[in-house]
C-alpha positions in Angstrom: 0.0 0.0 0.0 1.3 3.4 -1.0 0.9 5.9 1.9 0.4 9.1 0.0 -1.9 7.5 -2.6 -4.0 6.1 0.3 -4.3 9.5 2.0 -5.0 11.2 -1.3 -8.1 9.2 -2.3 -9.4 9.5 1.3 -9.2 13.3 1.1 -6.6 13.5 3.9 -3.9 15.6 2.2 -3.9 19.4 2.5 -0.2 20.2 1.8 2.8 18.0 1.1 6.4 19.0 0.7 7.9 18.2 -2.7 9.8 14.9 -2.7 7.8 13.3 0.1 6.3 10.5 -1.9 9.5 9.8 -3.7 11.4 9.5 -0.4 8.8 7.2 1.1 9.1 4.8 -1.8 12.8 4.2 -1.0 12.0 2.0 1.9 10.8 2.0 5.5 11.2 5.2 7.4 9.7 6.9 10.4 7.1 9.8 10.7 5.8 11.5 13.8 2.7 13.2 14.9 2.7 15.4 18.0 -0.1 15.5 20.5 -0.1 18.0 23.3 -1.5 16.3 26.4 -3.9 19.1 27.5 -6.5 16.6 28.8 -6.5 13.0 29.9 -8.3 11.9 26.8 -8.1 12.4 23.1 -11.3 13.7 21.4 -12.4 13.0 17.9 -10.7 16.1 16.6 -7.4 14.2 17.2 -8.5 11.2 15.2 -7.5 12.5 11.8 -3.9 12.7 12.8 -4.1 9.4 14.6 -5.6 7.8 11.4 -2.7 9.2 9.4 -0.3 7.4 11.7 -2.4 4.2 11.4 -2.3 4.4 7.6 1.5 5.1 7.8 2.0 1.9 9.8 -0.3 -0.1 7.4 1.9 1.1 4.6 4.9 -0.6 6.2 6.5 2.5 7.8 7.2 3.2 11.5 4.9 5.7 13.3 6.1 7.8 16.2 3.5 9.4 18.5 5.1 12.3 20.4 3.4 13.4 23.6 4.2 17.0 24.0 5.1 17.1 27.7 7.4 20.0 27.1 5.5 21.9 24.4 2.2 21.1 26.4 3.7 23.2 29.2 3.8 26.2 26.8 0.9 26.0 24.5 0.7 26.2 20.7 -0.5 29.5 19.4 -1.4 28.2 16.0 -4.6 29.7 14.8 -5.7 30.3 18.4 -7.0 33.7 19.6 -5.7 33.4 23.2 -3.1 31.7 25.2 -4.0 28.3 26.7 -3.8 27.4 30.3 -0.5 25.9 31.3 -0.3 22.5 33.0 2.0 21.1 35.7 4.3 18.1 35.2 2.2 15.6 37.2 -0.9 16.5 35.3 0.9 16.1 32.0 2.3 12.7 33.0 -1.1 11.5 34.0 -2.6 12.7 30.7 0.2 11.0 28.8 -0.5 7.6 30.3 -4.2 7.9 29.5 -3.5 8.9 25.9 -1.1 6.1 25.3 -3.8 3.5 26.2 -6.2 5.2 23.7 -3.5 5.2 20.9 -2.9 1.5 21.4 -6.4 1.0 19.9 -5.1 2.3 16.6 -1.4 1.5 16.5 0.7 -1.6 17.1 3.1 -0.7 19.9 3.9 -4.2 21.2 4.8 -6.5 18.3 8.3 -7.4 17.2 7.7 -6.0 13.8 10.4 -3.5 12.6 7.7 -0.9 12.1 6.1 -1.2 15.5 5.0 2.2 16.7 6.7 4.0 19.5 5.6 6.7 21.9 7.9 9.3 23.3 7.6 12.4 25.3 9.5 15.6 24.3 9.8 16.5 27.9 12.4 13.8 28.2 14.8 15.5 25.8 13.9 19.1 26.6 14.1 19.0 30.4 17.9 19.1 30.6 18.3 22.0 28.3 19.2 25.3 30.0 17.6 28.4 28.6 21.0 29.9 27.7 22.2 26.7 26.0 19.0 26.4 24.0 19.0 29.9 22.6 22.7 29.7 21.9 22.7 26.3 20.1 19.2 26.3 18.5 17.8 29.8 18.6 20.6 31.2 16.6 19.7 28.9 13.6 16.3 30.4 13.0 15.8 34.2 12.4 13.0 36.2 14.0 12.0 37.3 10.4 11.5 33.6 9.5 9.4 33.0 12.6 7.3 36.2 12.1 6.4 35.2 8.6 4.4 32.2 9.8 0.6 32.6 9.4 0.0 31.3 12.9 2.1 34.2 14.3 0.9 36.9 11.9 -2.7 36.2 12.9 -2.1 36.6 16.6 -0.1 39.8 16.0 -2.6 41.3 13.6 -5.7 43.2 14.3 -7.6 39.9 14.3 -6.7 39.3 17.9 -6.4 41.8 20.7 -4.5 39.2 22.8 -1.1 39.7 21.4 1.4 36.9 21.9 3.7 36.1 24.8 7.4 35.2 24.3 6.5 31.8 25.7 4.1 31.1 22.8 6.4 32.7 20.3 9.0 30.1 21.2 6.7 27.2 20.5 7.6 26.7 16.9 11.3 26.7 17.8 10.6 23.9 20.3 8.5 21.9 17.9 11.2 22.4 15.3 13.8 21.0 17.7 11.5 17.9 18.3 11.8 17.1 14.6 15.6 17.6 14.6 15.9 15.3 17.7 13.8 12.6 16.2 15.6 12.9 12.8 18.9 12.3 14.7 17.7 9.6 17.1 14.9 7.7 15.3 15.6 8.1 11.6 12.5 10.3 11.4 12.2 12.0 8.0 8.5 13.1 8.0 6.3 15.1 10.3 2.5 14.8 10.1 -0.1 17.2 11.4 -3.1 19.3 10.7 -3.0 22.2 8.2 -2.7 24.7 11.1 0.7 23.1 11.9 2.3 23.7 8.5 4.4 26.7 9.8 5.7 24.8 12.8 6.5 21.7 10.8 8.4 23.6 8.1 10.4 25.3 10.9 11.5 21.8 11.8 12.6 20.9 8.3 14.6 24.2 8.1 16.2 23.5 11.5 17.3 20.0 10.2 18.7 21.6 7.1 20.7 24.2 9.0 21.8 22.1 12.0 22.1 18.6 10.6 22.7 19.4 6.9 19.6 17.2 6.1 17.8 17.8 2.8 15.6 14.7 3.4 13.1 16.0 6.0 9.5 16.4 4.8 6.1 17.7 5.9 2.6 16.5 5.2 -0.6 18.0 6.6 -4.2 17.0 6.5 -7.1 19.4 6.1 -9.0 20.6 9.1 -12.2 18.7 9.2 -15.4 20.6 8.8 -19.1 19.8 8.7 -21.2 20.2 5.5 -23.3 22.9 7.2 -20.3 24.9 8.2 -20.5 23.9 11.9 -17.4 22.8 13.9 -16.6 19.2 13.7 -16.4 17.1 16.9 -18.5 19.5 18.9 -22.0 18.8 20.4 -24.2 20.9 22.6 -22.5 19.3 25.6 -19.0 19.9 24.2 -16.2 17.7 22.8 -16.8 14.1 21.7 -14.2 12.2 23.7 -12.6 8.8 23.3 -12.7 8.2 27.1 -16.0 6.4 27.9 -16.2 8.2 31.2 -16.4 11.5 29.3 -18.5 10.4 26.3 -20.3 7.1 26.7 -20.0 4.5 23.9 -23.7 5.1 23.3 -23.3 8.9 22.9 -20.2 8.2 20.7 -22.1 5.8 18.5 -25.0 8.3 18.2 -22.7 11.1 17.1 -21.6 9.2 14.1 -25.0 7.7 13.4 -26.5 11.2 13.2 -24.1 12.9 10.8 -25.5 14.1 7.5 -25.3 12.1 4.3 -22.6 14.4 2.9 -20.5 14.2 6.0 -21.0 10.4 6.3 -19.5 10.0 2.8 -16.5 12.1 3.7 -16.0 10.8 7.3 -16.1 7.1 6.3 -13.0 7.6 4.2 -11.2 9.4 6.9 -12.1 7.6 10.1 -12.2 3.9 8.9 -9.9 1.6 7.1 -12.6 0.3 4.7 -11.4 -0.1 1.1 -12.2 2.2 -1.7 -14.5 -0.6 -3.2 -16.3 -1.1 0.1 -17.0 2.6 0.5 -18.1 2.9 -3.2 -20.6 0.1 -2.6 -22.0 1.8 0.6 -22.3 5.2 -1.3 -24.2 3.4 -4.0 -26.5 1.8 -1.4 -27.1 5.2 0.2 -28.2 6.7 -3.1 -30.6 3.9 -3.8 -32.2 4.1 -0.3 -31.1 7.1 1.7 -33.6 6.3 4.5 -31.8 3.1 5.4 -28.6 5.2 6.1 -26.1 2.5 5.3 -23.2 5.0 5.3 -24.0 6.3 8.8 -24.6 2.8 10.2 -21.4 1.4 8.9 -19.4 4.5 9.9 -20.8 4.3 13.5 -20.1 0.6 13.7 -16.5 0.8 12.4 -15.3 3.7 14.6 -17.2 2.7 17.7 -15.7 -0.8 17.5 -12.2 0.6 16.9 -12.3 3.2 19.7 -14.3 1.1 22.3 -15.1 -2.6 21.5 -17.5 -4.8 19.6 -19.4 -5.3 22.8 -19.8 -1.6 23.4 -21.0 -1.2 19.8 -23.6 -4.0 20.3 -24.8 -2.4 23.5 -25.1 1.0 21.8 -27.2 -0.5 19.0 -29.4 -2.2 21.5 -29.7 0.9 23.6 -30.8 2.8 20.5 -33.8 0.5 20.2 -35.0 1.0 23.8 -37.4 3.8 22.9 -39.0 1.9 20.1 -38.9 -1.7 21.4 -41.4 -3.4 23.7 -38.8 -6.1 24.3 -36.2 -3.9 26.1 -37.1 -4.8 29.7 -34.3 -7.2 30.2 -31.8 -5.0 28.5 -32.6 -2.0 30.7 -31.3 -4.0 33.7 -28.0 -4.7 31.9 -26.9 -1.3 30.7 -24.7 0.9 32.8 -25.9 4.2 34.4 -24.1 6.4 31.8 -25.8 4.7 28.9 -29.2 4.8 30.6 -28.9 8.5 31.3 -27.6 9.2 27.8 -30.6 7.4 26.2 -33.0 9.3 28.3 -31.2 12.6 28.3 -33.7 15.4 28.6 -36.7 13.4 29.9 -38.3 14.8 33.0 -36.8 13.5 36.3 -38.3 13.3 39.8 -36.5 12.4 43.0 -38.1 10.0 45.4 -36.9 8.6 48.7 -35.7 5.0 49.0 -37.7 4.6 52.1 -40.9 4.8 50.1 -39.9 1.7 48.2 -38.9 -0.1 51.4 -42.3 0.7 52.7 -44.0 -0.8 49.6 -45.7 2.4 48.4 -48.3 1.7 45.8 -47.4 2.8 42.3 -50.6 5.0 42.1 -49.5 6.9 45.2 -45.9 7.1 44.1 -46.7 8.6 40.7 -49.2 11.1 41.8 -48.4 12.2 45.4 -44.6 11.8 45.5 -43.6 12.1 41.8 -46.3 14.0 39.8 -46.0 11.9 36.6 -49.8 11.8 36.5 -52.2 14.6 37.6 -54.6 12.1 39.2 -55.0 8.4 40.1 -58.0 8.3 37.9 -56.0 9.2 34.8 -53.3 6.6 35.7 -55.9 3.9 36.2 -57.6 4.7 32.9 -54.2 4.6 31.0 -53.2 1.3 32.7 -56.5 -0.3 31.7 -55.8 0.7 28.1 -52.3 -0.8 28.2 -50.5 2.6 28.0 -48.7 2.5 31.4 -45.3 0.8 31.7 -42.5 0.6 34.4 -39.1 -0.2 33.0 -40.7 -1.1 29.6 -43.1 -3.7 31.2 -46.8 -2.9 31.0 -48.5 -2.6 34.4 -52.2 -3.4 34.5 -52.8 -2.7 38.2 -51.6 0.7 39.2 -52.1 -0.2 42.9 -49.3 -2.8 42.7 -46.7 -2.1 45.5 -43.4 -0.7 44.4 -40.1 -2.1 45.7 -36.3 -1.8 45.3 -36.5 -4.7 42.9 -37.7 -2.2 40.2 -34.5 -0.1 40.4 -32.2 0.1 37.4 -28.6 0.5 38.5 -30.0 0.5 42.1 -31.1 4.2 41.5 -33.6 4.7 38.7 -37.2 3.7 37.7 -38.3 4.3 34.1 -41.9 5.3 33.8 -43.6 5.3 30.4 -46.9 7.2 29.9 -48.5 6.4 26.5 -46.2 5.7 23.5 -43.7 8.6 23.7 -43.7 10.1 27.2 -40.9 9.0 29.5 -40.0 9.9 33.0 -37.1 8.9 35.2 -37.5 8.5 39.0 -34.2 8.9 40.8 -33.9 7.4 44.3 -32.3 9.4 47.0 -31.1 7.7 50.2 
């Protein structure tokens, strides 16, 4: 498999330095992608770069993931309007370990293959530099004029931003450039990958290699910044980022994000975020055109990426959870799903708090749902709905509303799901 050809048809190349493809054809080499560990999880905005590394490894080359322990303590100004919050060493180390576990879902770190991926932290080679030594040895090789010419710098210094730029941030591209030089010398790394906003930083690295190591064989390749067809920002929902950590974004919510993308976005994303072949994707696109309502693109996209990021089991649970609202056979499943999935499925439905003591006392459902949690305005309405088969607890129809309630009804030892008619749901949350 040819790396650049693979990225090209998938729409994953924005800029590429001349000679990159020719160099890669000479044999196995290394490429790196930098990730600043500003959180203890990656989000889906990181996935384009991670997929570039994955394709690089699939092409027989050696991927290097660089955790920016040093650069993460500074903050990259590229295309940002204000300076980011700086993190301490302990936080950065914690974030690094979490990110490594997530990267292992995409990259082979553990095999004996010559192109097994490696993960490094630039803090390990930057921490022993003194300020004076760095500016004397490295700083002298790149002019201020060269650094000022970068779009990322010009934007912050122009009238587009009233924030200005600290010297700390200004030095970022020099530090990132040194990363490339260090990896060039120590890991035979000849290519840096990144988003299109990183082009200036990456080319500073190639220039540093040329000036300090005499290397003319350092290259840059960037991917486009991912957008949505409607112009909205990719990877954002009303509740914020879509994270890879299941504690931050449940597998159900993750699955739902991909399932609900537009047709145009699905056709674009399935090329970028899966390893399906050109033929497989073409077949799915054809199916989509024949029957858009069946949404084969979205379903396959959601399956592939949910399974890759989480697991096949998590994917199956997400699919089953998606059917809860429409299935009358979901009673058993409700008792299996975790609290995060339950709350995600029923996000936005009205909630009432009830005391656990009521259940221990065997309060009648009719009293519980009128006097303590006003799901129904009256016992008469509840009785009438139950007689017509329109009243359910945890997706099981209840014919007698005067049945005693108990703790046996609780989902995750905390919730009771009440259904009123076909579409009206309520969650009762138990307080101790």
